Backbone as ProteinMPNN parsed JSONL, in Angstrom:
{"seq_chain_A": "MKKIIAALALSLLTFNGFAQEDYAPEVPEIPVEMNFDKSLYSMNEGNMYMSMDPVAFVLATVLPVSYEAATDEIFGGTPDPELKDLKSGELTENGKTYSYQTANVKSDDGKNLIMEMYIIKMDAETSMMVSGAYDVKAKTKFEKEIKKAALSAKPVQ", "coords_chain_A": {"N_chain_A": [[84.1, -121.31, 46.009], [82.583, -120.798, 43.276], [80.603, -120.108, 44.446], [81.027, -117.38, 45.533], [81.591, -116.058, 42.923], [79.124, -116.679, 41.734], [77.894, -115.344, 43.279], [78.274, -112.814, 42.789], [77.913, -112.403, 40.314], [75.246, -112.087, 39.927], [74.688, -109.371, 41.677], [76.049, -108.123, 39.291], [73.645, -108.552, 37.381], [71.768, -107.763, 38.675], [72.195, -104.666, 38.232], [72.266, -104.985, 35.492], [70.293, -105.835, 34.78], [68.442, -103.574, 35.624], [69.099, -101.827, 34.214], [69.917, -99.271, 31.281], [72.039, -100.342, 28.157], [73.809, -98.749, 27.332], [74.825, -97.87, 29.377], [77.344, -96.855, 31.863], [79.197, -95.356, 33.507], [82.155, -94.199, 35.304], [82.666, -95.974, 38.497], [83.472, -94.309, 40.926], [85.556, -95.373, 43.811], [84.059, -95.741, 46.926], [83.557, -95.856, 50.345], [80.366, -96.961, 52.349], [78.486, -96.317, 54.426], [75.994, -98.28, 56.002], [72.829, -98.934, 57.616], [71.542, -101.597, 58.792], [70.883, -105.115, 59.022], [73.195, -106.333, 59.507], [73.913, -108.968, 60.724], [72.723, -111.075, 59.026], [73.911, -111.355, 56.439], [76.812, -113.588, 55.238], [78.933, -112.862, 54.361], [80.774, -110.454, 53.459], [82.322, -107.907, 51.693], [83.798, -104.858, 51.085], [81.568, -102.412, 49.925], [79.376, -104.241, 50.015], [77.197, -107.044, 50.959], [76.689, -110.356, 51.714], [75.133, -113.532, 51.412], [75.216, -116.618, 51.124], [73.07, -118.88, 51.314], [70.027, -119.065, 52.912], [70.385, -117.107, 49.2], [71.497, -114.154, 49.333], [71.848, -110.2, 49.014], [73.858, -107.484, 49.392], [74.117, -104.134, 48.28], [75.969, -101.271, 47.785], [76.925, -98.309, 46.022], [78.471, -95.308, 44.675], [77.14, -92.566, 42.616], [79.313, -90.791, 39.867], [77.277, -89.307, 39.054], [73.989, -87.059, 38.104], [71.657, -87.079, 40.15], [68.732, -87.261, 38.775], [70.072, -87.858, 36.118], [70.596, -90.69, 37.199], [67.982, -92.187, 37.213], [67.044, -91.56, 34.982], [69.016, -93.102, 33.256], [69.393, -95.561, 34.448], [67.022, -96.576, 34.857], [64.689, -96.086, 33.089], [63.682, -96.066, 29.759], [63.062, -99.375, 27.858], [61.934, -102.511, 29.948], [63.57, -104.992, 31.287], [62.432, -108.188, 29.851], [62.826, -110.772, 31.214], [61.912, -109.597, 33.706], [59.44, -109.382, 36.677], [56.24, -108.957, 37.395], [57.026, -106.001, 38.351], [57.92, -102.961, 39.726], [57.475, -99.381, 40.223], [58.971, -96.231, 41.439], [58.663, -93.311, 43.735], [59.902, -91.882, 46.479], [59.893, -89.962, 49.294], [62.022, -89.467, 52.292], [63.522, -88.876, 55.38], [64.22, -86.69, 54.924], [65.486, -86.99, 51.863], [65.476, -87.49, 48.68], [64.413, -90.593, 46.468], [64.52, -92.96, 43.889], [63.032, -95.898, 43.072], [63.326, -99.711, 42.066], [61.736, -102.648, 41.849], [61.437, -106.29, 41.864], [60.341, -109.068, 40.44], [62.963, -112.308, 39.367], [64.114, -115.142, 38.097], [67.331, -116.777, 38.439], [69.691, -118.254, 37.251], [70.67, -120.354, 37.62], [67.596, -121.575, 38.033], [66.498, -120.145, 40.781], [64.082, -118.534, 41.764], [64.141, -114.78, 42.432], [64.12, -112.379, 44.428], [64.688, -108.677, 43.907], [65.45, -105.793, 44.495], [66.351, -102.005, 43.992], [67.13, -98.65, 44.22], [67.504, -95.37, 43.829], [69.626, -92.958, 44.801], [69.134, -89.749, 45.855], [71.966, -87.309, 46.453], [73.974, -85.078, 45.632], [73.595, -82.02, 43.455], [75.649, -83.543, 41.596], [75.868, -85.93, 42.509], [74.702, -89.3, 43.124], [73.976, -92.357, 44.506], [73.825, -95.924, 44.171], [71.901, -98.266, 46.042], [71.346, -101.756, 46.234], [70.058, -104.968, 45.954], [69.107, -108.638, 46.292], [67.266, -111.479, 47.108], [66.214, -114.327, 47.723], [63.425, -116.031, 47.087], [62.023, -117.623, 48.752], [63.463, -116.864, 50.473], [61.86, -114.493, 51.864], [60.847, -113.44, 54.426], [63.123, -113.001, 55.662], [64.632, -111.627, 54.384], [63.052, -109.219, 54.036], [62.828, -106.988, 54.903], [65.509, -105.391, 54.881], [67.24, -104.312, 52.493], [65.738, -102.109, 51.266], [65.912, -100.898, 54.653], [69.09, -100.489, 54.258], [69.071, -98.66, 52.172], [68.134, -97.037, 52.702], [68.852, -95.208, 54.761], [71.864, -95.048, 54.139], [74.975, -93.253, 53.761], [78.02, -91.795, 52.146], [81.221, -91.981, 53.381], [83.434, -89.861, 54.304]], "CA_chain_A": [[84.736, -120.544, 44.755], [81.483, -121.095, 42.797], [79.576, -119.917, 45.163], [81.384, -115.788, 45.313], [81.117, -116.127, 41.725], [77.841, -116.011, 41.483], [76.581, -113.42, 44.183], [79.055, -111.469, 42.257], [77.238, -112.445, 38.708], [74.163, -111.551, 40.906], [75.299, -107.774, 41.592], [75.938, -107.544, 37.872], [72.784, -108.996, 36.766], [71.33, -106.595, 38.817], [72.74, -103.83, 37.656], [72.393, -104.743, 34.104], [68.581, -106.169, 34.749], [67.085, -102.599, 35.637], [69.961, -100.285, 33.869], [70.11, -99.604, 29.926], [73.104, -101.459, 28.363], [75.13, -97.788, 27.047], [75.428, -96.448, 30.635], [78.477, -97.411, 32.018], [80.032, -94.571, 34.568], [83.682, -94.52, 35.643], [82.847, -95.772, 39.397], [84.595, -94.254, 42.482], [85.214, -96.329, 45.24], [83.861, -94.445, 48.226], [82.881, -96.752, 51.413], [79.348, -96.253, 52.442], [77.794, -96.781, 55.659], [74.65, -98.559, 56.061], [72.46, -99.521, 58.593], [71.039, -102.98, 58.48], [70.952, -106.362, 60.282], [74.548, -107.255, 58.413], [74.88, -110.811, 60.732], [71.864, -111.803, 58.185], [75.223, -112.005, 55.421], [77.983, -114.208, 56.245], [79.814, -112.555, 53.751], [81.475, -108.889, 53.266], [83.968, -107.403, 50.378], [83.168, -102.919, 50.798], [80.227, -102.095, 50.657], [78.486, -105.58, 49.318], [77.176, -107.805, 51.695], [76.458, -111.46, 50.849], [74.683, -114.982, 51.872], [74.913, -117.89, 50.36], [72.408, -119.828, 52.027], [69.723, -118.629, 51.422], [71.288, -116.439, 48.763], [70.697, -112.694, 49.052], [73.153, -109.414, 48.981], [73.17, -105.995, 49.582], [75.111, -103.556, 47.414], [76.218, -99.768, 47.745], [77.827, -97.769, 44.992], [78.151, -93.864, 44.458], [77.54, -92.464, 40.948], [78.767, -89.915, 39.225], [75.919, -88.32, 37.839], [73.323, -86.305, 39.373], [70.294, -88.428, 40.631], [67.99, -87.228, 37.282], [70.46, -88.598, 35.07], [71.069, -91.496, 37.032], [67.196, -92.24, 37.71], [66.609, -92.129, 33.774], [69.007, -93.681, 32.609], [69.35, -97.238, 34.473], [64.738, -97.363, 35.126], [63.814, -95.604, 31.716], [63.744, -96.906, 28.591], [61.483, -100.356, 28.128], [62.223, -102.724, 31.085], [63.936, -106.757, 31.041], [61.266, -108.706, 29.976], [62.84, -111.268, 32.393], [61.299, -108.747, 34.921], [58.252, -110.058, 36.585], [56.074, -107.663, 38.453], [57.737, -104.607, 37.929], [57.319, -102.111, 40.429], [58.898, -98.563, 40.433], [58.32, -95.569, 41.884], [59.767, -92.486, 44.265], [59.636, -91.508, 47.777], [61.032, -88.791, 50.565], [62.198, -90.162, 53.296], [64.265, -88.081, 56.092], [64.684, -85.182, 53.882], [65.925, -87.952, 50.784], [64.529, -88.373, 47.665], [64.893, -92.019, 46.502], [63.511, -93.797, 43.224], [63.294, -97.26, 43.189], [62.138, -100.781, 41.723], [61.579, -104.025, 42.404], [61.021, -106.657, 40.804], [60.966, -111.006, 40.279], [63.287, -112.791, 38.66], [64.404, -115.998, 38.11], [68.254, -117.044, 38.588], [70.358, -118.786, 36.06], [70.378, -121.91, 38.391], [67.058, -121.635, 38.361], [66.107, -119.546, 42.263], [63.198, -117.487, 42.299], [64.804, -114.132, 43.678], [62.571, -110.693, 45.014], [65.1, -107.824, 42.86], [64.994, -104.428, 44.87], [67.326, -101.249, 43.448], [67.065, -97.515, 45.199], [68.95, -94.454, 43.482], [69.094, -92.02, 46.128], [69.962, -87.981, 45.317], [73.377, -87.177, 46.939], [73.812, -83.776, 45.699], [73.705, -81.741, 42.097], [76.377, -83.632, 40.862], [76.245, -87.296, 42.671], [73.639, -90.206, 43.053], [74.126, -93.478, 45.173], [72.422, -96.774, 43.823], [71.594, -99.28, 46.98], [70.795, -102.737, 45.386], [69.719, -106.52, 46.222], [68.25, -109.224, 45.862], [66.761, -112.471, 47.996], [65.068, -115.853, 47.384], [61.798, -115.565, 47.654], [61.975, -118.406, 50.072], [63.646, -116.282, 52.219], [61.364, -113.125, 52.205], [60.139, -112.581, 56.166], [64.289, -112.532, 56.792], [65.205, -110.35, 54.33], [62.4, -108.369, 53.04], [63.234, -105.323, 55.217], [67.209, -104.995, 54.868], [67.801, -103.81, 51.23], [65.041, -100.96, 52.265], [66.993, -100.265, 55.244], [70.334, -100.648, 53.766], [69.388, -97.365, 51.458], [67.066, -95.26, 53.704], [69.972, -94.816, 56.048], [73.223, -95.403, 53.487], [75.724, -92.733, 53.186], [79.305, -92.401, 52.243], [82.196, -91.938, 54.47], [84.202, -89.261, 53.233]], "C_chain_A": [[83.784, -119.422, 43.758], [80.654, -120.103, 43.536], [79.515, -118.037, 45.047], [81.07, -115.832, 44.257], [79.611, -116.276, 41.225], [76.957, -115.227, 42.365], [77.093, -112.301, 43.431], [78.296, -110.929, 40.817], [75.592, -111.907, 39.452], [74.076, -110.101, 40.981], [75.132, -107.332, 40.172], [75.073, -107.119, 37.224], [71.445, -107.725, 37.554], [71.078, -104.725, 38.414], [72.238, -103.535, 36.656], [70.9, -105.017, 33.924], [67.884, -104.555, 34.752], [68.124, -101.331, 34.732], [69.838, -100.483, 32.164], [72.303, -99.476, 29.743], [74.617, -99.861, 28.137], [75.385, -96.309, 28.272], [76.059, -97.264, 31.748], [79.367, -96.168, 32.669], [80.903, -94.919, 35.345], [82.509, -94.512, 37.508], [83.676, -95.647, 40.71], [84.321, -95.594, 43.572], [85.165, -96.355, 46.649], [83.53, -95.737, 49.057], [81.554, -96.126, 51.479], [78.647, -97.173, 53.576], [76.264, -96.779, 55.97], [74.438, -99.438, 57.375], [70.996, -100.371, 58.819], [71.329, -104.408, 58.746], [72.472, -107.272, 59.257], [74.966, -108.767, 59.32], [73.774, -111.118, 59.543], [73.192, -112.103, 57.021], [76.276, -112.42, 56.037], [79.243, -113.732, 55.487], [80.005, -110.959, 52.944], [82.905, -108.677, 52.399], [83.368, -105.503, 50.357], [82.256, -103.303, 51.095], [79.223, -103.14, 49.705], [79.072, -106.477, 50.551], [76.51, -109.056, 51.078], [75.93, -112.437, 51.231], [74.573, -116.005, 50.856], [73.605, -119.072, 50.194], [71.116, -119.453, 53.421], [70.46, -117.839, 50.802], [70.386, -115.059, 48.67], [72.021, -111.694, 49.575], [72.556, -108.104, 48.791], [74.181, -104.937, 48.982], [75.174, -102.104, 46.981], [76.999, -99.189, 46.72], [77.574, -96.395, 45.033], [78.443, -93.995, 43.178], [78.036, -90.963, 40.786], [78.473, -89.3, 38.389], [75.173, -88.365, 38.928], [72.151, -87.432, 39.276], [69.302, -88.359, 39.225], [68.748, -88.301, 36.134], [70.29, -90.207, 35.398], [69.427, -92.73, 36.604], [66.822, -92.499, 35.525], [67.567, -92.891, 32.918], [69.205, -95.411, 33.102], [67.421, -97.407, 35.031], [64.564, -96.651, 33.493], [64.113, -97.02, 31.013], [62.615, -98.56, 28.802], [62.826, -101.939, 28.997], [62.371, -104.836, 30.629], [62.675, -107.249, 30.722], [61.401, -110.371, 31.298], [62.662, -111.206, 33.537], [60.013, -109.07, 35.607], [57.893, -109.204, 37.184], [56.482, -106.564, 38.933], [57.14, -103.741, 39.033], [58.111, -100.738, 40.533], [58.047, -97.323, 40.784], [59.222, -94.259, 42.744], [59.223, -91.831, 45.547], [60.598, -90.502, 48.498], [61.003, -89.372, 51.475], [63.553, -89.396, 54.356], [65.267, -87.339, 55.8], [65.703, -86.17, 52.539], [65.137, -87.756, 49.959], [65.176, -90.002, 46.884], [63.941, -92.377, 45.195], [63.938, -95.208, 43.336], [62.769, -98.185, 42.047], [62.722, -101.542, 42.295], [60.978, -104.821, 41.294], [61.712, -108.672, 40.989], [61.946, -111.285, 39.437], [64.466, -114.378, 38.706], [66.378, -116.213, 37.873], [68.742, -118.042, 37.565], [69.954, -120.439, 36.485], [68.765, -121.888, 38.633], [65.895, -121.003, 39.97], [65.512, -118.607, 41.466], [63.992, -116.216, 43.174], [63.512, -112.504, 42.987], [64.339, -109.77, 44.845], [64.7, -106.345, 43.587], [66.354, -103.658, 44.654], [66.706, -99.864, 43.982], [68.309, -96.578, 44.658], [68.357, -93.372, 44.567], [69.722, -90.387, 45.84], [70.861, -87.806, 46.515], [73.405, -85.533, 46.979], [73.444, -83.34, 44.141], [74.564, -82.836, 41.507], [76.722, -85.556, 40.922], [75.116, -87.746, 43.24], [74.493, -91.526, 44.032], [73.125, -94.614, 44.682], [72.896, -98.034, 45.235], [70.865, -100.776, 45.82], [70.884, -104.045, 45.921], [68.634, -107.131, 46.152], [68.142, -110.664, 46.665], [66.386, -113.443, 47.697], [64.279, -115.244, 48.092], [61.647, -116.548, 48.466], [62.34, -118.23, 51.231], [63.316, -114.786, 52.925], [60.772, -113.124, 53.443], [61.593, -112.149, 56.531], [64.818, -111.656, 56.127], [64.734, -109.595, 53.41], [63.049, -106.967, 53.37], [64.43, -104.643, 54.794], [67.046, -104.37, 53.239], [67.003, -102.23, 51.411], [65.673, -100.317, 52.825], [68.168, -99.433, 55.035], [70.008, -98.812, 52.698], [68.38, -96.848, 52.153], [68.378, -95.041, 54.765], [72.044, -95.133, 54.894], [73.763, -93.652, 53.411], [76.847, -92.482, 53.321], [79.604, -91.598, 52.88], [83.225, -91.474, 54.097], [85.411, -89.407, 54.804]], "O_chain_A": [[83.885, -118.223, 43.498], [80.032, -119.268, 42.88], [78.53, -117.399, 44.677], [79.86, -115.609, 44.231], [79.24, -115.806, 40.149], [75.846, -114.707, 42.269], [76.611, -111.17, 43.368], [78.119, -109.803, 40.353], [75.118, -110.968, 38.813], [73.255, -109.599, 40.213], [74.352, -106.451, 39.808], [75.051, -106.056, 36.603], [70.547, -107.095, 36.995], [70.118, -103.956, 38.377], [71.765, -102.423, 36.422], [70.294, -104.479, 32.998], [66.935, -104.302, 34.01], [67.83, -100.136, 34.684], [69.688, -101.614, 31.7], [73.24, -99.03, 30.405], [75.78, -99.855, 28.54], [75.704, -95.121, 28.32], [75.488, -98.13, 32.411], [80.47, -96.101, 32.125], [80.7, -95.851, 36.124], [81.805, -93.551, 37.818], [84.306, -96.497, 41.339], [83.408, -96.345, 43.914], [85.991, -96.851, 47.416], [83.216, -96.724, 48.391], [81.342, -95.049, 50.921], [78.371, -98.372, 53.561], [75.508, -95.822, 56.138], [75.186, -100.204, 57.983], [69.84, -99.972, 58.957], [72.515, -104.639, 58.513], [72.584, -108.335, 58.647], [75.868, -109.536, 58.984], [74.493, -111.759, 58.777], [73.371, -113.302, 56.803], [76.738, -111.942, 57.073], [80.38, -114.067, 55.821], [79.353, -110.556, 51.98], [84.047, -109.129, 52.476], [82.54, -105.118, 49.531], [81.877, -104.091, 51.961], [78.461, -102.739, 48.826], [80.191, -106.697, 51.013], [75.838, -108.929, 50.055], [76.687, -112.485, 52.201], [73.812, -116.034, 49.889], [73.327, -119.832, 49.266], [71.346, -119.582, 54.624], [71.44, -117.518, 51.473], [69.255, -114.838, 48.235], [72.949, -112.098, 50.276], [71.486, -107.686, 48.346], [75.306, -105.1, 49.455], [74.56, -101.708, 45.99], [78.033, -99.841, 46.571], [76.446, -96.095, 45.422], [79.226, -94.727, 42.572], [77.458, -90.028, 41.34], [78.976, -88.837, 37.365], [75.224, -88.977, 39.995], [71.936, -88.345, 38.478], [69.13, -89.418, 38.621], [68.223, -89.218, 35.502], [69.987, -91.013, 34.518], [69.552, -93.767, 35.952], [66.425, -93.548, 35.018], [67.116, -93.366, 31.876], [69.172, -96.338, 32.292], [66.893, -98.413, 35.505], [63.995, -97.516, 32.827], [64.467, -98.168, 31.284], [61.72, -98.747, 29.626], [63.992, -102.212, 28.716], [61.637, -105.601, 30.004], [61.729, -106.741, 31.324], [60.493, -110.867, 31.966], [62.931, -112.048, 34.395], [59.171, -108.987, 34.713], [58.721, -108.446, 37.689], [56.192, -106.244, 40.085], [55.929, -103.795, 39.247], [59.291, -100.795, 40.881], [56.838, -97.227, 40.574], [60.416, -94.168, 42.46], [58.119, -91.288, 45.552], [61.796, -90.328, 48.278], [59.954, -89.962, 51.732], [64.664, -89.483, 53.834], [66.458, -87.229, 56.093], [66.855, -85.743, 52.463], [63.952, -87.797, 50.287], [66.37, -90.304, 46.883], [62.733, -92.162, 45.295], [65.069, -95.573, 43.658], [61.984, -97.762, 41.198], [63.736, -101.498, 42.993], [60.352, -104.471, 40.293], [62.741, -109.233, 41.365], [61.976, -110.473, 38.512], [65.492, -114.431, 39.384], [66.725, -115.597, 36.865], [67.834, -118.688, 37.042], [69.278, -121.314, 35.944], [68.574, -122.311, 39.773], [64.744, -121.408, 40.133], [66.113, -117.934, 40.629], [64.417, -116.42, 44.311], [62.809, -112.033, 42.093], [65.213, -110.172, 45.614], [63.66, -105.795, 43.225], [67.406, -104.223, 44.952], [65.508, -100.016, 44.222], [69.516, -96.746, 44.832], [67.235, -93.078, 44.977], [70.921, -90.197, 45.636], [70.427, -88.194, 47.6], [73.036, -84.828, 47.919], [72.976, -84.26, 43.47], [73.938, -83.196, 40.51], [77.329, -86.277, 40.129], [74.408, -86.945, 43.85], [75.716, -91.435, 44.136], [71.905, -94.454, 44.71], [74.014, -98.539, 45.331], [70.08, -100.652, 44.88], [71.978, -104.279, 46.434], [67.504, -106.664, 46.012], [69.287, -111.052, 46.898], [65.868, -113.065, 46.647], [64.221, -114.464, 49.042], [60.751, -116.199, 49.235], [62.093, -118.71, 52.337], [63.866, -114.148, 53.822], [59.734, -112.478, 53.296], [61.75, -111.265, 57.373], [65.483, -110.798, 56.708], [65.289, -109.226, 52.375], [63.563, -106.134, 52.624], [64.419, -103.478, 54.396], [66.091, -103.61, 53.402], [67.701, -101.252, 51.68], [66.19, -99.312, 52.338], [68.372, -98.265, 55.366], [70.893, -97.956, 52.697], [67.868, -95.86, 51.627], [68.079, -94.331, 55.725], [73.139, -95.375, 55.4], [72.939, -92.828, 53.013], [77.276, -92.733, 54.447], [78.926, -90.615, 53.181], [84.079, -92.194, 53.58], [86.575, -89.015, 54.726]]}, "name": "protein", "num_of_chains": 1, "seq": "MKKIIAALALSLLTFNGFAQEDYAPEVPEIPVEMNFDKSLYSMNEGNMYMSMDPVAFVLATVLPVSYEAATDEIFGGTPDPELKDLKSGELTENGKTYSYQTANVKSDDGKNLIMEMYIIKMDAETSMMVSGAYDVKAKTKFEKEIKKAALSAKPVQ"}
């Protein structure tokens, strides 16, 4: 049970690590379809896929705010000083626009993690966030999965 709580805490850390504290929209629970290697993640709860050994997760959330507002609020402002090697940018692929950030962070139990977050433009009033993290020691196993999930993510209506 402690490990499940730790994984959920990691998901919140991802959002709060990149996000401004005053940004808290009501988030609807909309299923999201993503194409990535789900067999790497031993647990699944809704739009969240988790592995405990090694530590890794992918989480998708549809946000009831525009892409511009989500990008400004989540990626704007002063970055958390605990985020190391912070990189960010914007890309367009398959006709979709994405903003992204990656960073290295140390978990509460001392593990070095790589965190990734993507904001995807859906329509004028909606965006999607796909975030995740994985243990640096498992980089070769997980490094492409969060981006694959983000690039393929689409809400199931």
